C-alpha angles and dihedrals in degrees: 000000000000125000090254092055096046094045106105091359093123097036111133090240097054107029131073129214088258093052091053094048093048089047097049091046091053093048087051088055094237130137120226088252094054094046094048091051093048090051095043100240136119116268091242089057092056090046090053090052092050091046090050091241093121141004128221126250119258095266094049089045089054091050092045092053091047094049093045092044094233132114122263088237090057093052093046102035108012089243128116128024114350139127123308103203139346088248095058110124127168116257118255089242091053091051092050089052092050091048090050090050093050091050090050093050093048091051091049091047092052092049090049092049092049090048093049089050092052091050091047091053091048091052092047091049092048093049093052 
């Protein structure tokens, strides 16, 4: 979609719940099949949501918002944190920062797991 077409596309006055679900899914780079599997619903159910023929229950709405990285209010009303355009992509520097943080968290998790194992062994030896 061009910038002209996406401008205002997700405004609360012009978009529907289905429009916002479909747009957020596309920005997330997911097919309908992939999203329906991740949420745990049939493909036809997701298609009905995107075609404004049905709306999800609260628990599925919460999952949908989390997976699509938008707020439930944005999905329902078009207000709050949502997507800005279909062309929105993270900056390369943002992605590098995210990868660095993931690597750091994984390393810390491994150190913590190793420390927990050592403490558990000490406790078991002490109790024997």
